[in-house]
Every structure is written in structure tokens, then in C-alpha cells.
N, C-alpha and C positions, 0 to 999 in steps of 0.2 A: 369345174374343175375341182371343187370343194367335195363334191358328192363321189367323184372317181377317185379321189385321194383316200375318203372314208372307207370306201369299199376294198380298196387296193390294199388298205391297211388291214382291215378285218380278214379279208383273204390270206394274205400273207402270214398273219397270225395264227389264223386256224390251221392253215396247211403246214405250217412248220410245227405246230403242236402235234398234228397228226403223223407227219413221218417221224417225227421223234418217237413218237409213243409205238408205232409200228415196228420201225427198227431196234428198239429197245426191246420189244418181244422177240426177236431174234437172238438178240445178243445176250438176253438173261439166260434163254434155255441153252445157248452155245456154251456160256461161261458155267452154267449147271452142271453140263455134260464134260466140262474141262476141254472145251474145243478153242483152239485158239483165235481171236478177232482180230485182223490186222488193222482194218479200217473201220471207223463208225462216223459217218459223215452227213450232215444236213446240207442238201443241195450236192450236185455234182461238180466236182473238181477238177475236169479235164483240163491238162496242161499245169494248171496251178488252183491254189485254194487261198481264200482271203483270210484263213485263220487256220493253224493247226498246232497241236500240242499232244507230245507223247509223255505221260508221267514216267518218271524214273522207276524203272525194274517191271515196267509195263510193255506187253507185246503190241498194244493198241494205240493206233492215232487217231485222235480225234479232231475235227476240224469242221469247217464251215466252206462250202466250195461257193464258185459263183455263177453257175447255172441253176436257176432256181425251179428246177422239174422234179424235186422230190428228194431222195436222199438215198443212201445204201449202208448196209453192214458188210464190209468184205469178210466172209468168214473162209478160213485156211481149208483147202482141200476140198474146195466145192466150186464146180463150174457154174457161173453167174454172170451178171450184166457185163462183169469187168473184162469176160472172156481170157483170164490169164491162164493160159494151158501149160504153161513152163512148169509149174509148180506140179500139175498132174504129171509130169512125166518123171517125177522123182520117186523114189519108194515112198509108200504111206508111211505117215507118222500116226504115232498114238494119239496125240493131240489136235489131227485133223479131222474134218467133217466125214471124210469118206471112210474112215476108220472106226467110227460109231456104228451100234446096231441100226437098223433100220426104222424101229420104232421112235428111239431118239434121234436121229434124222428128221422123222417126221414131225417131230415135236419141234424141234427148231425150225423148219420149215412154216408152218402153220402158227409159230409163237406171235408173229406179228399181225396176223386175223385174229387171233383170240385177244389180242391186247386192244385193238381196235373195237372191237365189240364191247369188252368190258370198259372201256373208255365212254363209248356212247350210253351205255347202260348206268353208268355212275354220275355221267351229265344229266340223262332224263331224270334219274332219281333226284339229283340236286335242283333240277329246274323245278321238278313236282314240288319239293320240300321247301323250296324259297318263294316261288309265285303260286303253285298250287295248280289245279286244271281248270280249264274254261272250256263250256260247251253251251250249247243250247239244245233244249228238248225238242224234238222234231214235232212231237204231239202240242208244243206250246207256242209253236209259229203260227199265230193267230191268222195271217194274212196269206200265208202260203208262200210259194215260190213263183217266180217268173221265168220263162223258159224260151229259148232260142227257137228259131223257125225249125231247125232239126228235130229239137226235141218236141214241138207241137205236131209235127208230121208223124211221130211215133204215136202221138196219142194224148200228150200233156197237154196241160191248159192252164194259164196264168192263174194263180190263186190256188191252185192243188196243193194239199199239205200231203207229203210223203208220209207213209205210216207203215208201210210192210216190204219187204224184199223175199219174194219167193214163200209169202204167206208167213215170215217170221217178223215180227215186231221190230220195229226201227226205233231207235230212241236219240242217239246224240250224234248232233253236228259240230264236230270240233273247231274252234276259233283259231288253232294255231297252224302255221302255215303248213306244216308236215302231214297232218292227220286231215287236214282240211279237204283233201281231195278224195279221202275215204268213200264220200257220198258219191262221187263219180264213178268209182271203182265199183262199188255196190251195184248200183244202175247196170253198169258195164257187164257185169259178171252174173247180173241175175235174168230169169227167164221172165218173170213176171214183178212189177211194181206195183203195189196198191197204193192209191190216193184217196184222198177224202176230199170230195168235190159236192158241195152244196150238200152237206152234211150226209152223203152217201159215198161208200165204199165203190172204188172203180179200180178194174184190173187192166193193167196197160202191159200188154205183150213186148218182150225187149228182141229187136232182129238181132240174130247171130252177129252180123256183120258189123253191128255198132263197135268201135274200139274205142279206147282212152283218148288215141290222138286225133280221133274223128270227130270228137264230141263237141269241140270248139270252133268248127269250121266257119259257122257264120255269126260268131258271137259265143260268150260264155253260155254254155249249155243251160246251167240255172244260177239264179241268184235268189236269196231270200228277199221277198217283196216287202220294200220300205215304202210305206205311205207317204203321198207326196204333201205332208204337212211339216211345215218350217217349225223347228224346236229354238233355233238361233241364228243369227245372221252374223257374220264377221265384219267388222268394222272397216269401212273404205274399200270393200268388195264390189264388184259389178250389181251384185245383189242388193246390197246396202244402197248402193249409188240410185239404183232403179226404185227404191223405196219399198223393198220386201220387208216384211214384220214378221216378229214371232205368232204365230198361231195361224198364218195364211196357208189356206189348203189351195194348192196348186192345180187347176182343172185342165188347161190347155196351154201349149205353147205353139205360137205361131198358126195358131188356129187348129193345132191338130190336138185331141184330146189326150190327157196322159192319166193314168190311173196309178201311178207310183212314182217314187223317186227314180227308179231304176229306167223308165220311159224319159223322164227328163234328160238323163245322161245321154241317151240315144238320140233323142231329138237335138241335142246340143252338137252333138258329133255330126248329124247330119246337115245341120245349119252351117256348120264351119265349113263343110266341104262345097256348099252351095255358094259360099262367100257372101252370106247375108250379112249386112252390117248391123242392122237392129230389127227388133222383131217384138210382137207384144206377148204378155206372159196374162193369162187369165186366172184370178184366183178369187177365193171365198174369202172376206174378211167379216168377222162377227155375223154371218151369215147374209152379207151383201157382196154381190158380184165386183170385183174392181179390175180394172187392166192396168197394167205396167208396161213401161216402155224400155226395153233392156238392149245393151250392147251385146254382140256376139263375143263372148270371150270364154275360152275353154275353162277359164279359172271359176267361172260364175257358179259351177256345181261345188267348187271347194269352197265356195262362201256361204252356203248353207248347210246348217247341220239339221237334218231332218229328224223327226221323233223316232225313238226306238224301242217305245213299250208294247210293239208286238212282237218282240221276240226277246223274253227273258233270259239272262246269261245265268247260268249256274255255276257256281264257284265251289271247286271241292278242294280241301286244304289236306295235308298230309303231313305226321308227325315224322320224326326223321326215320325211324326204323321202318314206318308203314311205306316211305318212300322209297324202299328199295325194291319189293315185289312189283310197285307199282311202275317203278322204272325198267324192270324187266320186261313186263306187259308193253308197255310204252315202246321199247326196243325193238322188240320182234313184231310188233304191229307195223312199226316202220319198215323192218326187213322184211318182212311178207309182202307189203305193199309194193317195195322197190323191185323184189324177186318177179311179182307179177307183171309189173310195167316192164321189166327189162324185155320181154317178148317183142314188143315194139320196134327196138332197137335195128332188128333185122328186117323192118318194111322201109319203105322209101321215105316215109315222114321221120320215121322213127330216125333214121340216119341223118336227117337234116336236123335233128333236134339234138344230136351230139355236139357237145361244146367245150372249149378248153378254159382258159382263164377269165375271158371275157363274161362267158356264160354263166360260169360258177360265180364270178363276182357279182353279178347282177342279182344274185339269190340273197346277198347280204342287204339290209335295209340302208337307205340314202342317210340316216342319220344314227349317230353311234347308240345303240340299245343293247345292253347287256343280256338280255332274255332273248332277244332276235339272235344276238351273236352266238350265244352258247347252243341254241335250239339247232343254228345252222351247222355248227361245228359237229352236235352230236349226229346229225343227218350225215354229213360227209364223211364221218368216221365208219359209219353202217355202210355207205357207198364204196369207200375205199377198201373194207372188209372183204364186202362181196366181190369187188372187181378182181381183187387179188387171189381168191379162190377158185376163179374159173380155171378149168382145165385148159390154160393156153401156157406152152412151153414157155419158159422165161418168168413167167409168174408164179406166185407161192402155189397156186392150183395146179399148175404144171407139173413143178416138182416133186407134189404131193401125190400126183396120179402114179409117177414113176416109183415111187416109193411103196404105194400099195400094191403095185403089180409086184414087185421084188419080195414084198412081204407075203404075197399069197404065192407067189411061184418059186421063190427061192432062188431067183435068178436076178443079178444086178445088170440094167442096161450097160452097154459098151461105154467106153469114154468118148469115142467116136461118136455113137448115136446121141448121148449127151449134148455134146458140142454143136452138132447139126441140128437139134432140136431146141437149142438156146438160140440158134441164128434166127431159125423158123420164126419162133415167139417175138423176138426181136423186132424182125420185118413187120409182124404183124400188128405190134404196138405201135411202131412208127408209123405204120399205115394209118393206124386209129387216130395217132397225133396229129397227122398231116390233115385228115378229114375233120377233125375238131378244130383245128387252126384255121381251116378254109372257111368253115361254118360261122367261126367268131367274125372273121373279116368281112363275111356277107351280110351278117345283122348289122354290123357297125356302119358298113358303107351305105346298105339300102334301108335302113329301118330308122 
């Protein structure tokens, strides 16, 4: 319950910030061009609101709704999600959105997306300024990677060191959650991957049908290979009770040889499935073979900290001013990765991966961590910007397409057309919302 509350609090805080920033982008450009804003709300206020306030002499009502599904900025003279068509039947007023020039209306529309991107870049910049950047040099991962069965069928072997993608040198394996998937994208998008195997370069052809969503079908496609040598043991853990000591080199679990810490996790999972109560672990201690009797417990691996000197972590710090161009690079790296991954949404597996609050909330850490919180908030800001600029009626991108059409042809779409387009867009969004909620429920019930 505590983990649920921590994640829920992070989700609410992050989404509230992102919605406010997004709607403020619309609000700022509307006021810049002297367009009246009737309402500025966090969350939706169908029938009633939790809080509302209208400053003296202001045309704008500020408030907090009770339906936490976003927020809105109701701009006078515009057909939006409120579907308030009565005002459109009246003569256009100079302070209305529809009375402004197309380029002004376009800036009002894309203002929210612009502010979400700016927020993401600022957050990434401050993350780099405060915590720096952490990554592993691929050439320094002495023990290479471990691969799934799917990867082995393609041609990879445990212990391979990835050094090139399509002939170009590969260097960084990022340790943050957001860019950590870059190595999978690079493999998926490459025609060939070059690995160092036994001191020799081996070129592996990547099949075209390998997709990012298919890479982890039979387990994680790859993991950094961590030697099965114990660095420390947690007090009162199953490993500690079994007599595991620092320096022990684990060679076999229940009679099966293991060459890495990754194998230990896999074997533990298999033993759990078999409902085995106890098993033996063979270790080498000070050059002498020792056998330990251990109870099956999924927390066993959490009681052991393996040595990690086989992949030295590089830490790069940034000064205040240097953090901004680095933040821009970080932001556009994340955006390009997300745009690249978006193609999978239109596949059956991609549709199953769509989620709502449950899925998004699970991305946040189980314990409060400001680094992880701001990293995830920045990522969601990029996602919100991209999703809103899609050319779907009712979204900012849909409005932008119609405005660009007007700027090119000089013809403005009729109000009746805009109303119908808005309705179609809202139905599409509602359908996606239902799909996302359904997927969340299925994951909650069956996982």
C-alpha cells in the first residue's frame, strides 16, 4: 500500500505540473495576442469544481476540477473540447481567437507543446547540472553481455562485447532509465552489429523483422554480464543464513553450472516455478570447493551484492551554463527515441502496451527519489508534447494542420467542418482512453 501511495503521489504531482505548463503555453500566447481566456483549469470541472477564483477585473476564471484527466484553457472564439458552439453563432469579436491572423492562432495552438518541450529541456539541464551524467564505456565492459535465446539465435553469445553498429564505433551505455534502452534501439535499427569475441571482431547480421517490442519475448534481450562473485551479503538474508561469505565465487545452483550473476537470477526463478524447497549452491572459497544448503526464496538474489569492477562507471559533471546545451541534446535524444518507438503502437503488441495511470505510475520508483522523479517528469513532458502534436482533430496537432492549410490556401475551414472534426477527434481520444484503461485493468488482474 505504501508503494502504491508513493507512486500515486509522484504521478499526480508530475501530471499536475505538466498540465499546468502545457495550458500556460496556450494561455500566454492567447494573452500576448489579446485573446480572451474564459477559463484556466487544472483537471476537468464537469458539473462542478473543487475550487474556482475570478480576480476582480479579469475575464478569466481559474480553478481546479474534480476529474483528474488533464486540464484545459478555454479560449474565446475557438471550437475546443468544451464544444461550446453558442459563442460561434455570434458575430466575431476582436478579442476572440477566430478574429486573429492564422499565424497568431497557430502560435496559440502550439504554445502548449512548445512549453512542454522547454520544460523537458530545462529539467534535463538541471538534472545534468545537479547529478551529472552516468554511463559505461562499452569497450570497458570486460565480461561483455549475457543474451536471451532470441539473441543467441540471431548470432550473439554470452560474453560478447558490443563495439560497433553498422561499422561505427559504439561507446556509451547510459545508466538512466530513459536512455538505457538506446542500446536496444541501436541493435534493432542496425543492419549489422560488431562484437568482440575471444579477442576477435565478429559481425552479426540483424534480421529486419526484429522489432523493439519483440526483443524481450523470452526474457531480457541482453544484460551486462556480472560475475558470480560475492562482494557483500545482507544480514539475515537467505544467503546470509546459508553461510554465504564475501569473496565466494558461485559455480553451480542445484547442480547447474552458472557463469554469472545473471544466471543465478534465472535459475532461482526456475526453482521457484518447480516449487523446490531447498537446493545446494556450489562455491569456490579461497580456492576450496564448498557446498551450501539454501532455502528457495526470490529474495535470495537481493541478499547478495555482486562485484561490479567489470564495468567502471563514467561520471561526467556539467557546469551551470554547459548543462543547457547538454540538456537540449538529452531532450532531443529522448524525443527521437520516443518517435522511433511510436511506430510499434500500430502493431498488436504495441496496442497492448498502451496504458493509463496504472502503467504510467509504475514507471516511477517505489521509493521517493528526486533524481528519478524529475527524470520521469521530463520524459512525460516530452511524451505529452509529442502526443499533442499528432495530427488528430481535437488535439493541438489537428488544429495546427487546419491552420497550416488555411495559411497555404487562404481558405478557412467552415465552422460546421471544425465541429465535426472536433467530434471525430474526441471519439478517437475516447477510444484510446478506453483501450488504455482496459490494458491497465488486465495488467492489474493478471500480473
